[in-house]
mmCIF file of the N, C-alpha and C atoms, coordinates in Angstrom:
data_MODEL
# 
_entry.id   MODEL 
# 
loop_
_atom_site.group_PDB 
_atom_site.id 
_atom_site.type_symbol 
_atom_site.label_atom_id 
_atom_site.label_alt_id 
_atom_site.label_comp_id 
_atom_site.label_asym_id 
_atom_site.label_entity_id 
_atom_site.label_seq_id 
_atom_site.pdbx_PDB_ins_code 
_atom_site.Cartn_x 
_atom_site.Cartn_y 
_atom_site.Cartn_z 
_atom_site.occupancy 
_atom_site.B_iso_or_equiv 
_atom_site.pdbx_formal_charge 
_atom_site.auth_seq_id 
_atom_site.auth_comp_id 
_atom_site.auth_asym_id 
_atom_site.auth_atom_id 
_atom_site.pdbx_PDB_model_num 
ATOM 1  N N  . TYR A 1 1  ? 0.826  -0.999 0.198   1.00 0.00 ? 1  TYR A N  1 
ATOM 2  C CA . TYR A 1 1  ? -0.504 -0.210 0.139   1.00 0.00 ? 1  TYR A CA 1 
ATOM 3  C C  . TYR A 1 1  ? 0.763  0.919  0.075   1.00 0.00 ? 1  TYR A C  1 
ATOM 4  N N  . LEU A 1 2  ? 1.630  1.354  0.869   1.00 0.00 ? 2  LEU A N  1 
ATOM 5  C CA . LEU A 1 2  ? 2.594  2.100  0.778   1.00 0.00 ? 2  LEU A CA 1 
ATOM 6  C C  . LEU A 1 2  ? 3.685  2.597  -0.562  1.00 0.00 ? 2  LEU A C  1 
ATOM 7  N N  . ILE A 1 3  ? 4.096  1.560  -0.934  1.00 0.00 ? 3  ILE A N  1 
ATOM 8  C CA . ILE A 1 3  ? 4.360  1.963  -2.331  1.00 0.00 ? 3  ILE A CA 1 
ATOM 9  C C  . ILE A 1 3  ? 3.980  2.530  -3.523  1.00 0.00 ? 3  ILE A C  1 
ATOM 10 N N  . TYR A 1 4  ? 2.119  1.733  -3.563  1.00 0.00 ? 4  TYR A N  1 
ATOM 11 C CA . TYR A 1 4  ? 1.064  2.406  -4.285  1.00 0.00 ? 4  TYR A CA 1 
ATOM 12 C C  . TYR A 1 4  ? 0.700  3.730  -3.910  1.00 0.00 ? 4  TYR A C  1 
ATOM 13 N N  . HIS A 1 5  ? 1.081  3.798  -2.505  1.00 0.00 ? 5  HIS A N  1 
ATOM 14 C CA . HIS A 1 5  ? 0.352  5.457  -2.688  1.00 0.00 ? 5  HIS A CA 1 
ATOM 15 C C  . HIS A 1 5  ? 1.750  6.007  -2.683  1.00 0.00 ? 5  HIS A C  1 
ATOM 16 N N  . ALA A 1 6  ? 2.941  6.191  -2.677  1.00 0.00 ? 6  ALA A N  1 
ATOM 17 C CA . ALA A 1 6  ? 3.920  6.930  -3.033  1.00 0.00 ? 6  ALA A CA 1 
ATOM 18 C C  . ALA A 1 6  ? 4.245  6.738  -4.595  1.00 0.00 ? 6  ALA A C  1 
ATOM 19 N N  . THR A 1 7  ? 3.747  5.471  -5.098  1.00 0.00 ? 7  THR A N  1 
ATOM 20 C CA . THR A 1 7  ? 4.037  5.781  -6.851  1.00 0.00 ? 7  THR A CA 1 
ATOM 21 C C  . THR A 1 7  ? 2.628  6.852  -7.480  1.00 0.00 ? 7  THR A C  1 
ATOM 22 N N  . ASN A 1 8  ? 1.626  6.854  -6.429  1.00 0.00 ? 8  ASN A N  1 
ATOM 23 C CA . ASN A 1 8  ? 0.550  7.395  -7.051  1.00 0.00 ? 8  ASN A CA 1 
ATOM 24 C C  . ASN A 1 8  ? 0.892  8.785  -6.554  1.00 0.00 ? 8  ASN A C  1 
ATOM 25 N N  . GLY A 1 9  ? 1.416  9.396  -5.664  1.00 0.00 ? 9  GLY A N  1 
ATOM 26 C CA . GLY A 1 9  ? 2.006  10.848 -5.253  1.00 0.00 ? 9  GLY A CA 1 
ATOM 27 C C  . GLY A 1 9  ? 2.714  10.959 -6.645  1.00 0.00 ? 9  GLY A C  1 
ATOM 28 N N  . ILE A 1 10 ? 4.023  10.283 -6.295  1.00 0.00 ? 10 ILE A N  1 
ATOM 29 C CA . ILE A 1 10 ? 5.196  10.943 -7.612  1.00 0.00 ? 10 ILE A CA 1 
ATOM 30 C C  . ILE A 1 10 ? 4.388  11.249 -9.107  1.00 0.00 ? 10 ILE A C  1 
ATOM 31 N N  . LYS A 1 11 ? 3.465  10.079 -9.207  1.00 0.00 ? 11 LYS A N  1 
ATOM 32 C CA . LYS A 1 11 ? 3.042  10.328 -10.660 1.00 0.00 ? 11 LYS A CA 1 
ATOM 33 C C  . LYS A 1 11 ? 1.705  11.532 -11.019 1.00 0.00 ? 11 LYS A C  1 
ATOM 34 N N  . SER A 1 12 ? 1.319  12.299 -9.744  1.00 0.00 ? 12 SER A N  1 
ATOM 35 C CA . SER A 1 12 ? 0.570  13.290 -9.622  1.00 0.00 ? 12 SER A CA 1 
ATOM 36 C C  . SER A 1 12 ? 1.265  14.452 -9.861  1.00 0.00 ? 12 SER A C  1 
ATOM 37 N N  . TRP A 1 13 ? 2.624  14.453 -8.734  1.00 0.00 ? 13 TRP A N  1 
ATOM 38 C CA . TRP A 1 13 ? 3.554  15.627 -8.796  1.00 0.00 ? 13 TRP A CA 1 
ATOM 39 C C  . TRP A 1 13 ? 4.047  15.689 -10.138 1.00 0.00 ? 13 TRP A C  1 
ATOM 40 N N  . ILE A 1 14 ? 4.012  14.905 -10.849 1.00 0.00 ? 14 ILE A N  1 
ATOM 41 C CA . ILE A 1 14 ? 5.044  14.748 -12.359 1.00 0.00 ? 14 ILE A CA 1 
ATOM 42 C C  . ILE A 1 14 ? 4.245  15.677 -13.147 1.00 0.00 ? 14 ILE A C  1 
ATOM 43 N N  . GLU A 1 15 ? 2.707  15.003 -12.873 1.00 0.00 ? 15 GLU A N  1 
ATOM 44 C CA . GLU A 1 15 ? 1.760  15.590 -14.006 1.00 0.00 ? 15 GLU A CA 1 
ATOM 45 C C  . GLU A 1 15 ? 1.305  16.935 -14.025 1.00 0.00 ? 15 GLU A C  1 
ATOM 46 N N  . SER A 1 16 ? 1.359  17.526 -12.765 1.00 0.00 ? 16 SER A N  1 
ATOM 47 C CA . SER A 1 16 ? 1.505  18.829 -12.095 1.00 0.00 ? 16 SER A CA 1 
ATOM 48 C C  . SER A 1 16 ? 2.607  19.710 -12.677 1.00 0.00 ? 16 SER A C  1 
ATOM 49 N N  . SER A 1 17 ? 3.558  18.842 -12.310 1.00 0.00 ? 17 SER A N  1 
ATOM 50 C CA . SER A 1 17 ? 4.886  19.926 -12.823 1.00 0.00 ? 17 SER A CA 1 
ATOM 51 C C  . SER A 1 17 ? 5.299  19.875 -14.221 1.00 0.00 ? 17 SER A C  1 
ATOM 52 N N  . ASN A 1 18 ? 4.742  18.838 -15.285 1.00 0.00 ? 18 ASN A N  1 
ATOM 53 C CA . ASN A 1 18 ? 4.260  19.085 -16.708 1.00 0.00 ? 18 ASN A CA 1 
ATOM 54 C C  . ASN A 1 18 ? 3.609  20.061 -17.228 1.00 0.00 ? 18 ASN A C  1 
ATOM 55 N N  . LYS A 1 19 ? 2.406  20.614 -15.992 1.00 0.00 ? 19 LYS A N  1 
ATOM 56 C CA . LYS A 1 19 ? 1.116  20.787 -16.400 1.00 0.00 ? 19 LYS A CA 1 
ATOM 57 C C  . LYS A 1 19 ? 1.520  22.546 -16.484 1.00 0.00 ? 19 LYS A C  1 
ATOM 58 N N  . THR A 1 20 ? 2.448  22.587 -15.283 1.00 0.00 ? 20 THR A N  1 
ATOM 59 C CA . THR A 1 20 ? 3.298  24.042 -14.314 1.00 0.00 ? 20 THR A CA 1 
ATOM 60 C C  . THR A 1 20 ? 4.416  24.476 -15.984 1.00 0.00 ? 20 THR A C  1 
ATOM 61 N N  . VAL A 1 21 ? 5.295  23.553 -15.654 1.00 0.00 ? 21 VAL A N  1 
ATOM 62 C CA . VAL A 1 21 ? 6.424  23.997 -16.600 1.00 0.00 ? 21 VAL A CA 1 
ATOM 63 C C  . VAL A 1 21 ? 6.415  22.902 -17.624 1.00 0.00 ? 21 VAL A C  1 
ATOM 64 N N  . LYS A 1 22 ? 6.358  23.500 -18.602 1.00 0.00 ? 22 LYS A N  1 
ATOM 65 C CA . LYS A 1 22 ? 6.623  22.479 -19.938 1.00 0.00 ? 22 LYS A CA 1 
ATOM 66 C C  . LYS A 1 22 ? 7.771  22.935 -20.841 1.00 0.00 ? 22 LYS A C  1 
ATOM 67 N N  . PRO A 1 23 ? 8.615  21.758 -20.446 1.00 0.00 ? 23 PRO A N  1 
ATOM 68 C CA . PRO A 1 23 ? 9.958  21.762 -20.957 1.00 0.00 ? 23 PRO A CA 1 
ATOM 69 C C  . PRO A 1 23 ? 9.914  21.664 -23.241 1.00 0.00 ? 23 PRO A C  1 
ATOM 70 N N  . ASP A 1 24 ? 10.093 22.490 -23.580 1.00 0.00 ? 24 ASP A N  1 
ATOM 71 C CA . ASP A 1 24 ? 10.189 22.201 -25.605 1.00 0.00 ? 24 ASP A CA 1 
ATOM 72 C C  . ASP A 1 24 ? 11.289 21.568 -26.138 1.00 0.00 ? 24 ASP A C  1 
# 
C-alpha cells in the first residue's frame, strides 16, 4: 500500500509539474 501510495503521489506530482512547466 505504501509503495502504491508513493507511486501515485509521484505520478500526480510529475503531472502537475508538466502542466506548470512545459519543457520544449
